[in-house]
Structure formats: structure tokens, C-alpha cells
N, C-alpha and C positions, 0 to 999 in steps of 0.2 A: 217228774214226768208233766209236761205242759198240755193242758187240755186245748183241742184244736176245734175251731167253729169254721163254719165256712159260709159267706157271704153268696146270695144268689147270684151276683153278677160274678162271684169266682168261679162259681159252677158252671155257668153259662160260657165263660172262658173256656174252660178246662176241657168241655165237651166239645170245642171246636178244635183241638189240639190235635195233631196226629197221635195215633194209639201207642205209638213208641215213647214220644214226649210225656204222655199220660202215665205211661207205667214208671218212667224215670223219676217225674214230678212225686206219686205216691210214694215212692223209695225216699225221696229226699225230706217229704213231710213225715215219714216215721222217722227219720233219722233228727230232722227236727223237733221234733217232740222232748227229746232228751237234750238239756241245755248244757251238757258236756261239749256237745257235737255244734254248738254255733260256731265255734271258732272256724271249724273246718268246713263250714257251709258260706263263710263268710256273711255272716249276719252283722248287719249294719245300719246306722239311723240315716234316713234321707234327709234330701235338703230340699231347699226352694219351696214350693206349694204342695208337697209332700212330708214337711219336717215333722210332722207329727207322728209319722209311720216308720217303718222299719223295711227291709227287704234281706232277700237272700237268695242265691243262684241254684238253679235247675241245674243248667248247664253254661256254655260259654256265651250264649245269645237269649236264654229265657231267666227271668226272674220272678219272684212271688213277693206281693207286697202284702205287709200285713199290720195289724194294730196290738199292741197290749191291752188286755181287758181288765186284768188284774197280772199277779206276780205269776199265777199258776194258769193262765188263761190269755189266748189269742185268738183272733178271728182273722182269717184270710181274705183278702180285698181284691186281689186281682192278680192275674198270671199272663206271661207273655212274654214279648221281646222289649227293648228298651222305649217304645212306644208307651207302655205302661206308665213310663214316669211323668209324660206329658199331660 
């Protein structure tokens, strides 16, 4: 199981989301903690200015960007639609 930490900017963005999307994100983060589920979530390495980070899908429009702190620990950096990649 992965240990998940949250950057304050992630928490602020999360609080601005509609309640239904917050609930879906919480479920996906729980699912994400087990590395066996990463292919189902579409975990992928990002490109461009975010190339040192990775991301996964919450739904068809919203994504979570994260960074590996170690093999067993990640920090969630941002959540939102594709604009978070800019």
C-alpha cells in the first residue's frame, strides 16, 4: 500500500470541487493506494514542464497530479480538469 500525502494546494483545489466529484476523488485515491490498480486508473508519466510528475484520472475530465517521494510514498499536488497541466 502506498502512503499518500497532500500538498496544501491540492487540499485547496479539492475543497472547491463539487461534493459529488470530491466523493469520486476520495474513492479513486483509495483505489490508487494499491499499486495493482494503477493500470485501471490510467496512471501515467506526464510530459513537458510536468515531466517529473505523474497523473491519473478521477473521471473523464478531471485528473490528479502527483509525485513519488519514495517507492512507497506519494504526494498529491493538484486536482482538476486538464487546465492543471498548464
